[in-house]
N, C-alpha and C positions, 0 to 999 in steps of 0.2 A: 839384367833387371828389366821388367816389362814397363809398359807405359803408366799403369796405375801406380806402381811403386815410385816411379820417377815423379809423378805429379804430387804424391803425398810426401815425398822426401823434402826435408828442410833445405833452405837456400845454402846454408854453410856446408852441409854434406854434399850438395850438388856442386858447389865450387871446388871442394876438395877432389871430388871424383873427376871433374873436368881437368884440373891441373895435373892430376896423376895420369890421366889419359894422354895429355899432351907430352908430359915428360916421358911416358912410355914410348910414344911415337918418335920423339927426338932421340931417345936412347936407341931405339931400333934402327933408325936411319943412320945414326953416327957409327954404330958398331957394325953395320952391314957393309961388307966390302964389295959385294956384287951389285953392279948397277941394275941388273935385271931384278934382282930381289927388291931393290929400293923402288924400282918402278912399280912392281907388284904391290908393294906396301902403299905407295902413293895412290895407285889406282883404287886399292881397297879403301883408303881414307877418303878419297874424292867421292867414291860411291856412297860411303856412309854419310858423308857431309851432305850430298845431294838428297839422300833419303831423309836425313834429319831436317834439312831446309824445307823439304816438301811437307813433312809432317808438321813442322812449325807453321808453315803457311796455312795448312788445313785447320790447325788449331786456332790460329788467329782469325781465320775466316769464320770458324764455328762459334768462337766466343768473342766476337768483335764488340758487341754491346757491353758485355761484362768488362771487357778490357778497357773500353772507353770510360765506363762509369768508375772503375777502380782508379783509372788515371786521374779523372776529375776529382774524386774524393781525396785522393792523395794530395792533389794540389791545394784543395780547400783546407785540409787538415794542416798541411804545412804552413799555410798562411795564418790560421788561427794560432798555431803554436808560436809563430813569430810575434803576433799581436799580444799574446799573453805574456810573452817574455818582456815586451816593452812596458805593459801595465804593471807588472810586478816590479819592474825597475822603478817606475814612477811611485808606486805605493811605498816602496822602501824609502824613497826620498821623502815622501809626505809624512810617514811615521817618524822618521828621524826629526823632521821639522816640528811635528806635534809634540814629541817628547820634549823637545827643547822648550816649546811654549807652555806645556803643563807644569813644568818645573817652575815656571815663572808665576802662575795663578792658582796654586793649590788651595788656599784658604777660601777663596770665593767659590770654587767648585764644591767644597764640603758644605757650605751654607746652602747652596742651591739643592743638593741632595736631601738634606734634612727637610727643607721646605716641601720637597716632592713627597716624601714619606708622610708628612703631616697632612698634606692635602688628600692623599690617598685614604688615610684613616677617616678624615671628615666625610669623604664621599661614601665610604662604607657605612658610617653612622647614619648619614642621610638616607641611604637605601633601607636600612633597618627601620628608621622612623617611618618611611613611606609604607613599608610592609606592615608595621604595627598599626598604622592608621587604617589599613584595610581589614584588620582582624575583625572588628564588629560586623562588618558587612558579610564577610566570609562565614563568620560564626552563625549569623542568622540564616544564611543559605543552607549550611550543613544541618542546622536544627530543623529547618522547614522540611528538608528532604530526609530527616531522621538518620543522618549519617553521624551518629553521636560519637563514635570513636575518633573520626577526623576532627570533629568539633572539639572534643576534649584535648587531643594532642595539640591542636592549634591554640587553644586557650591557655593550656599549661605552659607551652613554650613561650607564648607572648608575655605571660605574667613573669616567667623566669627571666626573660630579657629585660623587662621593665624593672625588676628588682635588682639586677646586677649590671649588665652592660649599659643600660639606659637609665640607671637610677639617678644620675645627676642632671637629667634634662627636666627642667621645671615645666616646660610646655606639655610634657606627657603625664604630669601628675594626675590630671582629671581623667585621662584615658586609663591610667593605671587603676584608679578608684573604680571606674566603670567596669573594667575587666574583672577586678576582684569581686564586685557585686554580681557580675555575670557568672562567675565561678559558682557562687552559692545558688544562683538561679538554675544553672545547669545541673547542679546536684539534685535540686528538687525536681527538675524535669526528668532526670534519669530515674529517680525513685517513682515518680508518677507513671512513667512509661513502663517500668518494671512491674508495678502493681497492676497496670492495665493488661500487660501480657499474662500475668498470673491469674487474674480474676475476671476481667471484663471481656477479653477477646473471645475466649471459647464459649462461656455461658451465653453471651448475647447472641452468638451466631448459632449455637447448638439448639436453642429452644426458640422456635418460631411458631406462634399460634395465630390462626386466622379467626377472625370474628365470624360467628355464626348466630343466626336468629333462633335456633333451637338447639337442644342438647344433642350432641353427637355421641351416641352410645358406643359406636365402634371405633371412635378416634382415640388415639393415645399419643401423648407427646413423646413417649419413648420411641415410637416408630421413626420420628425424625432423627432421633439420636443414633438409632441403629441402622438407618438406611445408608448403605454404602454409596449410593448414587447422589446423596444430598450434597449439594455444592457448599452448604453452610459449614460442613464439617471438614472441609479441605485443609484449613490451617492446622488441624491436629494430625493430618496424615503425614506431615513432614516431621513430626516429633518422633524421634527414635527413643527407645528406652534409655533412661539416664545412665544405666550401667554400661551401655555400649559407647558412651562418649569417650573420645580420645583426649585424655587430659594433657598430653604432650603436644598436641597440635596447636600451631600458632594461630591466633585469632586475627583474621584480616577482614577488611571491609571493602566491598566492591561499590565504587561510586556510580557505576552504570546500572546497577540492579536495584530491585525493590528490597529494602532491608527486612521487611516484615513477611516476606515469602516463606522464610524458614524461621519459625518462632524460636526453636532451640538455638540456632545461631544468633538470632537477634538478642536473646537473653544473654548469651555469652558475650556479645558485643557490649551490652549495657553493663554487665558486671566488670568487664575489662575497662570500660570507661570510668566506672566508679573507682576501680583500683588506680587508674592513672590520676584521678582527682585526689587520691589518698583519703577516700571517704568510706572505706569498707566497713569499719566498726559502726559508724553512724548509720550507714545504709542498712546494715543487718538489723540494728535495733529498730529502725523505722519500719522495715518490712515485718518484723515480729509484732510490733505494736498495731499494725494495720490488719493482721490476720482476722481477728474476731469481728471488727466492724465490716470488713469486706465480705466475710462469709455470711453475716447477717443481711448485708445488702443483697447478696445473691438470693437468699430466701425471700426477702421482700419483693425483689424484682420478679422472681418466678411466680410468687403468689399472685402478683398483679396480672401477670400474663395468663394464669389459669382463670382468674376471675374474668378478665376481658374476653377469654375464649368461650366460657360456658355460661356466664351470667347473662340473662336476658335484661332488656332495658327496664329499669325500675325495680329490679329484684336484687336481693342480697344472698350470696351463697352461705354467709355466716349463720343464717337461720335455718338452713336445710340439713337434714341428716343424710348427707351424701359422702360417706367416707371414701368413695372411689376417687373423688377430687383430691382428697388428702393423699391417697396412694399415688396418684399421678404427680402431685407436687413433690412428694418425697423421692420418687423414682428419678425425677429430673434433678432434684437437689443432690441426690447421691451421685448421679452422673457428673454433675458439675464439680462436686467436691473431689471426686476422683481426679478430674483434670487439674484442679487446683493443687492437689497433693503431688501430682506428676510434675507440674510446673515448679513447685517448690523444690522438688528433688533435683530438677535441672539446675535451679539457682544454686542449691547447695553443692552440687558437683562442680560447678564453675568456681564457687568460693573455695572448695578444696583444691582445685587446680591452682588457684592464686596463692592460697595459704595451705600448702601441703602438710606441714607439720607444725604443732604448737610450740615452736621454738621462740625464745626471747630475742628481741631485737632492740636496738637503742634508737629512740626517737631523735631525728636529726635536729629538731628545734630545741626541745627541752633537755635532751640527754637522758631521759628517764627510761629504764627498761620497760618494754611493752611486750606482752605475751600475745602472739598471733594465734588466736583461736576463734572458732565460729561462735557467734553470739546466740544462735538458735539452731535447732535440728528438726528432723521429721517428727520426733516425739512431741515437740511443741505444736507443730501443725496439726497432727492428729488429735492432740489434746483440745485445741481450740475447736476443731470440727465437732468433736464429741460434745463440747460445752454448748455450742450453738444448737446442735440437734437436740440436746436435752431441753433447752429453752423452748424450742418448737414443740417437742413432745409434751412438755408440761402444759403448754397452752392448749394444744388440741386434745389432750387426754383429760382436760378439766381436773388437773391434779389438785388445785387449790380447794375446789369444792368437794371433790371426792375424798380428800384426805381427812375431812372432818368426820366421815363415817367410819365407825369401828369395824374392822374386819374380824371374822372369827379367828381364834387363836390356832385352830386346827381344822382342816377340812376333812380329815378322816372321820371326825365326829361333828355333826351339825351344831351350830351355835344356838339355834332356836329349836326348842322341842315342839315340833308341829303336832305331836300326838296329843298335846293339850287341846287342840282343836277337834281331835277325832275321838276322844274318850266318850264312852257311852254315857248318856244322860237319861234319867228317867223322864218319861213323858209328863209334861206339866199339866196339872189339873186346871180346869176352867174355874176362874174366880167369880164370885158373885158380888155384885155391887149393889148395896142398899136393898138387899133381899131380892133383886131381880137377876135372873141368869142372863149371860151374854147371848146375843143373837147369833145363830149359826148361819153362815153364808152358804147359799146353795151352790154357787159356782164363782169362779174368779177368771179374770182375763190376763193375769200376769204370765201365763204360759202361752199366750197367743203369739202369732208371728209378729204382729205390730208391736206388742209389748217387748218382745225379745230384741227386735231390731232397734227400738227406741233406747232400751237399756244399753245396747252395744254402742250406739252413737254417743250416749252420755259418757260411757267408760272411755271411749276414744278421746273425747274432749277433755277428760280429766287427767290425761297423761302428763308426765312431768314436763314443764315448759321452762326453759332457762332463757330469759331475755337479756338481763345484764349479767353476763358470765364473768367478766373481768372489769374491774375499775382501772387496773393498771396493766398495760400491755407489757408482757415480759420482754419482747424484742425491742421495745422502745428504750429499755435500759442500756442497750448497746448502741444507741444513737440512731435508730431508724425512724423514730416518730410513729405515726399511725401505720398499722400493719393490716393488710387485707387478709381476712380469714376466708378460706376456701370451703369450709364446712362448719357445722355446728360442733363446738367442743363437747366431747362425750367420752366416757370411759370405754365405751364399746368400740371406739375407733381403732383400738389396738388390734382387733381381730382382722381388720383389712390390711394392716401394714406390718404385721408381725413377721411374716416370712421374708419379705425383702429387707426389713430392718435387721433381722437376725443375720441375713447374708452379708449385709454391709458391715455389721459389727464383727463378723468373722474376718472380713477383709482388714478391718482396723486392727484386730488382735493379731493377725498374721504380720501386719506391717510394723506393729509396735510391740516391743518386748515388755509385757506387763509383769510386774513383780509377783503378783499372786495369780497370774494367769487369766485374770478377768479385767476387762476394760471398764472405765468409769461409766460409759454409756450402757454396757451390759449390766452393770450393777444397778443402775437406775431402772432399767426395764424390768429386771428381775424383782427388785423391791416393789415397783409399781404393781406388777402382776400379782405377786404374793400378798402384799399388804392392802391393796386397794381393789384391783380388778376381780380377783377370785372372791373376795368378800362381797363385792357389789353383785356379782353373778349369783352367789349363793343367796343373798338377801332377796334379789329380784325373783329368782325361781321359787324360793320358799314362800314369798308373798303371793305369787301367782297361784301356786298350788294350794296354799291355805285358803285363798279366796274361792277357788273352784271346789275344794273338798268340804267347805263349810256346809254346802248343800246336802252332804251326806248325813248331816245331823237330822235333817228332815226325813231322810230314808230310814234312819235308825228309829226315829220317833213314830214312823208309820204314816206320815202325811203324804201329800201329793208329790210323787217323785218324777212325774212326767216333765216337769219344768227343768229337770237336771239332765235332759237328753238333748243332744245337739239337733240343730234344725236341719231341714232337708238340703239346704245349700251346702252346709258343712259335710253332711252325709255324702252328697254327690262328689264333693271335692276329694273326700277320702276314699272314694270308690267302694263304699260298703252299701249293702242293701237293707240293713236293719239298723235301728237306732243304737247309738253308743252313748255312754254316760259322758256328760260334759267334763267331769273331773278326770276321766281316763284320757280324753282327748287333750285336755289341758296338760296333764302330766306328760303325755306323749310329745306334745309340742315342746315342752321345756326340755325333755330328754333329747329331742332332735336338735334344739339349740345347743345343748351341751356337746352333742356329737359333732356339730359344726365347729364348735370351739376346739374340740380335740383335733380337728383337721386344720383349723386356722392357727392354733397354738400347739403344735405337736410336742413341744418340749414339756408341756404340762399335761400330757395325756393321762397320766396316772391320777393326778389331782381331779381332773374332770370326771374320770371314771369312778373315783371314790364318791364324788358328788352324786353321780347317777345312781350308784349303789345305795347311798344314804336316802336319796329321794324314793327309790323303789322300796326300800325297807319301810319307810314311813307310809308310803301308799299301800303297801301290802298289809300293814297293821290296820290302816284305815279301812280297807276292804274287808278284812276279817272282822273288824268291829261292826261294820255295817251288816255283814252277814249274820253275826251273832245277834245283832239287834232285831233281825227279822225272825230268826229261827229259835231264839231263846224265849222261854216262857216267863214274861215279866222280869222280876229281879232274881228268880231262881236260876240255878245252874242247869236245870232240866231243859231239854230242847224238845222241839216237835219230833214226832216219830220219824218222819222222812229224813230229817237232819241227822238223827241218831243212827239210822241205818246207812246213810250216805257216808258217815265217818267210820262205820264198822268195817274193819279190814276184810272180814270173810264175805260179808254181803257185797261190799264194793268190788272185791276181786271177782266174785261170781258174776255180778252184773257186767263187769268189763269183759268177761269171757264170752258173753252171749253174742250171737251173730249180729243182732241189731246194733250193738255198740261197736263191734269190729267193722261192720259195714259203714257205720258213721265215720270212723277214723279213716277208712279207705276213701270215702267220698271227699273228705277234706284233702287227701293227697291226690284226688282225681284219678284214683285207680279203681274204676268201676267194672273193668272187664272180667275180673276174677270173682267167681261165685263161691261164697264161703261154704255153704252146706245145702242139702236138699230140703224140700218142704217138710218132709216127715221128721228130719232132724230138728228143724226149726220148731215144729209143733212139740216135739219132745222136750226141748230146752225151755220153751214157753211154759209148758206144763210143770216143769221143775221149778221155774220162777214162781208160778202161781202157788204151787204147793208150799214153797218156803214162806211166802207172804201169808198164806192162809194159816199155816202152822204157827206163825208168830202173832196173828191178830184174831182169828176167828174163835180161838179158845177163850179169849178175854171177854169181859163184859163190853158194854157199849163204849166206843172210843170217846174220851172227853173232848169237848170242843176246843179247849185250849191247847190240845196236842196236835192240832192241824192248823194250817194257814187258811184262815177264813176270808181274809182280804185278798181278792184276786189281783189287786194292784201291786201287792207285795210280790206275788208270783211274777208279774210283769217286771218288777224291779230286779228280781233274781235272774230273769231271762236277760235283762239288759246288762246286768253285771257279768253274766256268762259270756254274752257276745262281746262285750267290751274287753274283758280280761283275755279272752281267747285271741281277739284281734291284737291286743296289746302284746301278749306273749309272742305271737307270731312275728311282730315287728322287732321285738327285742331279740328273738332267736336269729333273725337275719343279721342284726347288729353283732351278736356273738360270733356268728360264722365269719363275718368280716374281720373281727378282732382276732379270731383264732387263726385266720389266714395270715395275719401280720405277726403272729407270735413267733419268737425265735425258734421254738421247739416244734412248730407246726410244719407238716409236710403237705398241707392241702394246697390245691391249685385253684382256688376260687377266684373267679373273675371279679376284680375289685372295681369300685367306682372310680371316677376320674381323679378325685382327690383321695388318696389312701389314708387310712387311719394309722397313727403311730403305734409302734409296739408297746404293749402294756405288760405289767407283771402278771405272772400266772395266778397269783393269789387273788388279785382283783378280778381276773377273768373267771376264775372258779366261783367267786362270790356272786358275780353277775349271772352265771349259769344256774346257780342254785336259786336265785331270785326268780329267774324265768320259769324254772320248774315249779316254784311256789305259786306263781300266777296261773300257770297252766293247770296245776292241781286244783286250785280254788275254782277255776272255770269249769273243770270237769265235775267237781263236787256240786256246783250249782246246777249243772245239767242233770246229774244223777238225782239231786234233790227234787227237781221238777218231775222227773220220771217217777220217782217214788211217791211224791206228794199227790199226784193224780190218782194213783192206785190206792193210797191211804184214804183219799176222799171217797173212793168207791166202797171201801170197807166201812167208812164212817156212815154212809147213807144206806148201804145194802144190808148190813148186819141187823139193823132194827126191822127190816122188812120181814124177816122170818121170826125174830125174837119178840117183837112187840105187836105185830099186826095179826088180825083174825082172818083165817082162811076157811072157816067152817060156818059162816053166817048164812042165814036163811035167804037173804036178799042178794041178788046178783048185782054187785057194784061194777058199773061200767067204766069207771075211771081207774087208772093204775094207782098204785100205792103212793101216798104223799111223799114218802122218802125217795121213791123213784123219780117223781117229778122234780124234787129238790136236786137230786143227782144230775138229771138232765139239764136243769137250769145252771147248776154249778159247772158242769162240763162245757156248756155253751159259753158261759162267761170266761172260763179259762181258755177256751179256744179263741174267743175274740181277743183276749189279751196276748196270748202267746203267738198267734199267727202273725201279729204285727212286729213281734220282738224277736222271733227265732227264724232261722233259715229253714227252708222247706224240709230238708233232710232231718234236721233236729226236731222240728215240729212233728214229723212222722215218727221219730224215735219216741217221743213223749206219749203219743196216743196209739202207737202200734201194739198189737196183741192185747189191747185193752178189752176187746170183746171176749177173748178167751178167759181173761181174769174174771170178768163179770159173770160169765156162765159158770165158772168154777166156784165163785162165791155163792151164787144162788143154788147151785146143785149141792154144794157142801152144807148150805144152810138148811137143807131139808130135815136134818136131824133135830133142828130147833123147833120145827113145826109140831104143835100138839095134835091137831086134827086138820083135815082138809076135805072139802066136799067138791062137787062139780063147780060150784060158784067160785070156790077158792082156786081150783085149777085154772079156771078161765082168767081169774084176776092175776095169777102168777104169769100166765101166758101173755096177758096184756102188759104186765111189767117188762117182760123180756122183749116184747115187740116194740114198746116205747123206747127202751134203751137201744135196741137195734136200729131203729130209725134215726135216733140222735147220733149214734156213733157212725152210721153210714154217711150222714151229712158232714160229720167232722173228718173222717178218714177218706171219704169218697170211694169206699169199697164195702161190699156187703159182708157183714160180720156173720159168717156161717156158723161160728161157734155158738152164737145165741140161738140159732135154729136147733142146734144139737141139744142145748139146755131145754128149750121149749118142748122138743120131742120127749125128753126125759120126764118132764112133768106130765105130759100127755099120756104116758104109760099108766098113770094113776086111774085113767078111765077104764083100764082093763083090770081083770082080776089076776092074781098071781099065777094061776095056772096058765092063763093065756099068755102071760109074759114069758113063762118058761117055754111054752110051745114056740113062741116067736124067737126065743134065743136058739132053740134047737133047730128051727127052720132057717133062720138067717144069720145066726151067729150073734155073739154079744157085741153090743155097741158101747157098753159102759163097763166099768170095772165091777169086780165082785162086791166091793164095799158100797159102791153106789146102788147096786141092786138090793143089797141088804137094807140100806137106809130107806129105799123105796118100799120094800115089803114091810118094814117096821112101821112106816107112816101109814101104809094101807091098813095094817092090823089095828093101829090106834084109831084110825078113822072109821073102822068097821068093828064095833065091839063084839059082834057075833063070832068073830074068828078068835079062837082060844089061843093062848100062848103055845100050847102043845102043837097045834096046827102050824103055828109060825115056825116052830123048830123044824117040823117036817118039811115045810116049804124051803127053809134055808138049807136043809140037808140036800133036798132035791136040786136046789140052785147050785150048791157046791159040786154035786155030781155032774150036772149039766155043764157047768163052766169048765170043770176038769176034762170032761169028755170032749168038749168043743176045742179046748186048747191043745189036747193031745192029738185030735184029728187035724187041726191046722198045722201043728208041728210035723205030723207024719206026712 
């Protein structure tokens, strides 16, 4: 065994080993007979002993301190053990003596124990009394710091102790009564705080308006509501969606934090506190009863803020037609109502957490079964929101005043027959009073700029003014008292608020499961628009158009129509260069208003489009009546010649095929780079037009005066009608293109305006397109009428030149024919009227190729001349020259066709043989028929030429013409 094993070996085992070792040595020495062997064993034992003693000395030396400490500890422990033995002996003796003494005083000890227990209970009660006395102070501190859950727990526990453990203490009776009263006060405080979190906290902080001295057009309260950096909206940032709330999470209150930092948690604390107070049913009923007054208070508060922000000192917004302020008010109210609904949803989620199922429980006090169910839900909240908004809309939309007006039963058919204003009336004859005729005024000033501007000022001041709109404020019925109006109540306010209102109604309908799919607010808006607003719009537009088109009666009757043309300022604003009829501009403005209503109220786009179509139909009939009043001869159905030709399909189709008309259409499309045909082709077509007109008129007798338009102002009116209807049709055509682009069946990719039009029915769109075509057709008929009327006037004045005048007189008349002078005067008057009313290219179309027609008329009229001499030839040449000068001044181009006609008549200076020689030499300048007429007039003017000689001349003429034509063709 080595040293380590010996050290770790136990003392008993060491003793055994030592004794066995000694016994083995003794046994070896006793049994050994040899002395030497015993000596060896002894020496070995001595050596081992010395080694052991040496090792022991080394170990003692190495572990001296430990050995000393162990020795001392052993001595101390031995002494403690001895002392303990002595004390235990003494305790035994004392216990024995105590046992003896206790047996002697048992009853007295029991009495002292009972007294101790009683004193301990009294001390506990005194401690509770002291704590109860501190409850009011602690309660006030909790309420001030808004730690309502701790306050509620403290109050409920205190009342419970006063009612049971401390019920017999009379000194606490007053405190008990005070705490019970504080219980009710705390209930009211919790309800107020809960309502504040629902209604007051978010709105007051979300809408902040700064006072400004002038209107801020670019400012909008909603910017503050949508600004993510706005510090005032921070309380709502902590609001999680109510659906994400954990209903199983225990509600705790941190005394070291601000309870209002998290509104959702603060509401949960308030609901939990109400549950601890056992006031949930009363609280739910109180919250429900406060919904409508609080919502109305939000409206009043926001209205006041809008007024303070925009109203200047001393002025009232309620008298201003500024629906943008109403829009701003509603946008902010919508935002706040959404927050209110969100807060109510949080409250209801917490109530569901406390009352998860509508199970019946037994009331602890009365023992009556009570059904645990919520006393209101989100449907109640949205219903109150809709009710308050309906009150606001009734007030601002002037429903009380507007509902008295009857709306038309159907807007597909107008309720008022405006055609009664437009029906043709016979011109009134002047009445004589007392045998004296009325004085005829030479001129009037009612068409002057001063008179028109004065009438406009009077009309503006006669507009509808509503001073006392309401005697009873609707919002005052819900307890608000006087309510600040942000704009003037008007039916038209719906146009500014319809889109955001419809968006909010859609939110309401998505949140509330409506039985019929429509909310009450939507029903009110729909009923208002259909029964009041549409009727108001229809009546307003009809009245406006009726007032503007009444002036067309004067046009129909033939009086001064210039007063019915817009002034230069309006003309400039519209971007047109020629006058337009006031009635057309008025109808266009009303159409534009209805188009804006289609954009503002897209849900009712078809109704407004039907209104537009009805208005256009009425105005189309009005224009047709005015047109018939001009072109119709008195009360007969017969019309002037030009109107009859303009309506004739064959003549109209031919005139529209001419290059002059096609170039006119191309100029309107600004496509002037393409040349339609050559000069020779244009001359050929003009010749064909002249031949058609001559064939229809020259064969007749003199044209009656009633079959032409003698009043040039009527031609100006027709020109105004043409320009107005063409401009009007162009604007309507643009409107049709925009509607076609929005049509579901359209594949067009037209760039739309900022606010798009709503889709409309194909039937209404086709009806509109047909009306546009009608206006365009009437405008083109008016232009064709002017084109033809100028030419009919030429026939009217030039046919008598040959049929009634004498060209064989003995005296040389230096003046042109009187009819030629009348024609020049008439053409100049028409030029003066039309140049101001028609665009240059249209004016050119009216007078273009007129020289060719005049030359053709006078050349074809040679057949009606009985005789002619040199004086007559000179007179005819003067006629042609006078007309040529006048037409040159009108068209600003030399009319070479009239030179051609003059040269034709100058051939009468020559005898027929010389004419034939000229034809052979230079070729024919005129047709065979024209040469025949020339020879016949020459024969009638020179009686010495016999008819047989005339036949010979005509035969020679035919041969020369044939020979010349064959030579040219070869």
